[in-house]
Structures are given as C-alpha cells and as structure tokens.
N, C-alpha and C positions, 0 to 999 in steps of 0.2 A: 503495499499500500504505497501510497505517495506521503510526503511526510505531510502533517497536520496543516490547514490552511491559516493563511494569515488571519481570518477571522476568528481563531480558535477564542474560547473563553478567555476573558481579559478585559480589555478597554473598561475597566471600572465595573464590570459584573463578577459577583463572585460564583464560581462552580455551582456552591453550594446553594441551591435556592428555598428549601423549604424543608420541613419534615411533620410527619405525622405519626406519633408513635415509633416503633422500630422502621418507618420507611421514610426514604429520605429521595427528595428530587433534585437533581444535578444535572450538570453539563458533562459530559465525557472530556478528560483531559487528555486523554494518552491513546495509543493505538490499542493498548491492553482493555480498555475499557470499549474502546467501538468494537473490538472482535467478540467480546462479551454480548453486546447488543446484536450484532450480527449472527451470534450462535442462538440467541432468543429469536430472533428473526426467522431462522432456518427450522428452528422446531417448530415454530406457531403455522408459519406458510409452508412449510414441506414434508414435516411429519404429521402434523395435527390435521392441515386442511390438504387441497390438492394441488398445489404448486408444484411445478416440474423444474428441478435445479437443472442449471446448466452444468457443464464440466466442471468449471472452476468452483462454483458453490457446492456442487457434491464430494469433489475431493476434499473441500477444506471444513464440509460441513457446517459453512456460514452462507448465508445471504449477503452478498456482496455483490455492488457494482460501481461504477466510475464515480457516482455523485457522494460515494461515503467520504472520500478525501477532500470535498469542498463544503460539505454540509455540518451544521453542529447538530450533537448528538445529545437528545434528552433523555435522562436514566431514571428509573425509581429502582431503589435497592432496597432491599430487606436485610437490615441488620441482625436479624435473629433467625434469618433463616436455615432450617435443620443443617449441620454439618455432617460430612462424610466421617466413619468411624476414624481416628488417630489422624484427623486432619483439622489443621489449624482454622478456625472461625472465620470467616471471610463473609463480607457483604455479597448479597446475589442480586444479578439484575433480573428484576420481573416484568419490568416495562419500558418502553421505549418509543421516542417519536423522533423522527430525523426532520431538522428546519433548515431552510436554505432563504437568503435574504437576498432580496432583487440585485444589489449591488455585487453580490458576489456572483449570483448567476450571470449577470452581463459580462464579468470578466473570465467567465469560464465558457459553460456550453447551455446556458439559458436554464430555464423551468424543466424538470422531469416531466409536469403534467402538460408541457406543451405537446408531446408525441401522442396526447391522446385529445386533447382539447385547444380550440384555437384562443388562447388567451392573450395574444400580441395586440389586437385590436381594442381590449379591455384595459390592458397596460398603458397603451398610447394614449387612450381617452383621457386617463388620470395622470397625467406627467408630473404633478407635483407630490403623488402620495407612495410611500412605502410597502411593497409586497413583501410577504412572507408567506413561501411554500411549506406545507404542513404535510409530510408523508411518510410512509414505512410503519405505520404504528401497531403497535401489537402488545398485548398483556400476558403473561402466562395464566394458565387456566384458572388456577385456586385464587389468584388475584384481581379477577374480572369483578371488581365490585364497586362502590359507590365510592368507596377511600383511594383507592389507588388511581380513579380516573379523575376524581376531584386533584388529588396531587399533581398529575400530569397538567392538569390544565393551570393550576396555580404556577406550575413552571413556565408553562406557555405565556401566561400574563404577565410574569414578571419579565420574561425575554421581549414580549412585545412593549412593555411600558421602556423599557432601557434603551430598546433599539427605535422608540419611536414608530413603530410599525401602525400603517394606516388600514392594509386591508389582508386578510388571511385568505388564503385560498389551497386548493389541493384535490386528489384524486380519494374520493371514499367508496370502499368497494363491498358489494353484495356478493354473499357467495353462490356460484354455480355460473352457469355459460349460457344457460338457454332464457333469452328473455320474457320468454312466453311464462316460463313456471315464476318468473318474478314478476308478473303482469301488475299483482296488487301493489308492492310498494313501489315499483316504478312510476306506476299511474296516478298515485298519490303524489310523490315527487313533483310530478308533470302539472298536477292539477291545482294543488295546494301549496306548494312551495318552489316553485319557479322564479327564478332571479327577476328582478324587474328590469326591463329593457336596458336600464344605464349600466347593471351589473350582469349582463347576460353574455354569456361565451356558448360556442358549438361545439360539439364533439367533431372532430376532424373528418373531413370530406366521406371517404373510403370506409370508416371506422364508425360511423355514426350508426346508433341504432335508436327507433323510437322509443320514447318512454309513455308516451300516450297509446298503452295497449288497450286500456278501458277506458269506456265515456266516463265523465264525471260524476255522473249519478250513479254509477256502477260500483263506486269505490266505497267500501266500507272503511271508512277512518280508523275505527277504534281497532280492526283487525288488520290492516295496514301498518298502523304504528307498531302493532305486535310483531308484524313480520322483519322490522326492519332492523338492523345491527345495533346494539346499543352505543356506538360511535355515532352512528346519524342520528340517532335521537338525541344524543348528547349536542351535536351540533343544530339541529333543531331547536333546541330549549334555550341555546346561546342568541339565536336568530338569524341562524344561516340561510341561505337560499340557495338553489340549485342550478347549474345550468341546463342547456337544452341537448338532448341527447345522451345517450350511454354508450360506453364503450365494452366490447368484450376483449377481457385479456386472460387469452387461452394459457400462456404460461405460469399465471397464479391462479387460474381457474374462479375467477369473478367477473363480475359485471360492475364496471367502476362510473361513478357520477360525480359531476365536478360540484364541490362546495366552494361556495363565495360568502365572505364573513367580514363586510367593511367593520371596523371596530366602532364606527358610529352607529353601527345596529345592534350591538348586543345589548341584549335584553338587561336594563338597568339593576335588576336585582342582583344578576351575577357580578355585574361591576362592585356591588356592594358585598356582595359573598366574599368576594376575592379580596376585596378591600381596595381603595383607589390608590395605594401604594403598594398594595401585593404584600402586604405584610402578614395577613391572616396565619399562614403556616411556615412564617420567616422562621429560618434555624436559629 
C-alpha cells in the first residue's frame, strides 16, 4: 500500500473522536489500522455477504482498492473484546467507514461514487461547497446496534465540523442484484425520498436501473421501511434524499442507490443529539 496520504489525521483534529463504554471511535493513523479495517470489510462483504473477491483481495483476505491510500478511515474499536488464550488484549476493530474529501479526490482520481452516478454536474452546480464521500461502511454482526451506529455518526459529525463539510454523498447498498425482488424498497425511495431537482444526480447511462418498479399508490410505506437496510434508514432519519436510478454491483452482490445529504438538511434534533460542537461522546 502507498504511504498514508497528506490528509492523514492531523491538521488540528485528534484521531480519537469519542467513546461510549468500551467502544471508541477514531481515525486510523497507521497502515496496520487500515489493514484491520480492510479485514473487517472482507469478513462482512465477502464471507458474510455475497461479494466476489478479486485475486488481490482473496490472497490478502482483505477488501482493498486504490482508494484506501487516499481516504481517511473511521474505526470503531472495542477495548473489551474477548481475546484469544495466551494473547495480549488488544482493541478490536468492529466498525468502519471510509471518508474522502473533495479536495483530496480532486488531487487524485475523483470520487469512487462517480463510477456509478453522474455526480459531477451536482458538484459543478455548487462550486462554493465542500463535498465529503462516505463509503465502504460495515459493522461486525454482534455490534450492529444503535450504540455502534451512533458512535460512527458521532465520528462523522466531528469530522464534518472540523473540515467544514457542506454536503455528504455516497453509495448505499441493498443486498441482492435483482431489482424486481427489491421493488418495494426501491419504489419507496423513488416516490418518497427522491432528491429535489437541485440535489439530484442520475445513475450513469448504461448502468441505470429504474427504481419506480411499483406505482406510488402500491407502496406500503411501513413494509418498505422494514425492508430497507439499517444504514439507509439511518440516512433517511438524518434527512438524506436519494438519486435517480439505481446501479447493480455484481462484484458486491448489491443494488446501489445514491445518498445525498447537505449538512443544511440534517434534521435539527440530530444536530442537538450529537451536539453543535460534537462533544456528546467526546473522549
């Protein structure tokens, strides 16, 4: 892996961003910590879910790509995780998010999301705003609960405040590659959570998959919400809206939708919850 990017934690932001009990949220500060995040991603995406690893990922047992070297990596660590016999106790990485700021993306090879959604017109239409891409999120199964998700979002919010981010975007995934089997959640997002015109981006031409599989009056909203992944429901609660069209990602065995979340659109009660200065779970 190349050396850590020039945007690595520093610039006045402490790597440790918060803590709840034995769980700590922090930014990775070494290649070793990034490798732990990649191993977690491999376990969740390839062993638990149905992603198909390329040769490099299969050999290393890590989910990795060229973006890892330029992104910041948010980690949730459990300091009380069970340890193997006769091994020294070490914090365990149980959750992760990959963060890519616009100025870093511009210096390298752009946003990962651009491979699935035509986001450049959206960026060009808001030249004074700072964009942050969120991606590669996963949490170890026993930790998929409100506390872990809250800690991850506390870390993201602290990062957003520090770097004066205006807009968050990224791909969120629904498991499965048959959009007809996902007709209910996809139709719900299209009819009830489509981004307003000024924040809307469309899936790239040849990969575009229509989301309005069902007419609006045929969508059972309660059932649709139940069918959505927890991460997508979390985005909805915060005030996110979604792009036009979905994309099938056959490598990861998912159907991807575009999340768009201007900071100005975040539900005020969540800003109060995390605290205007992000001190609610400060370490």
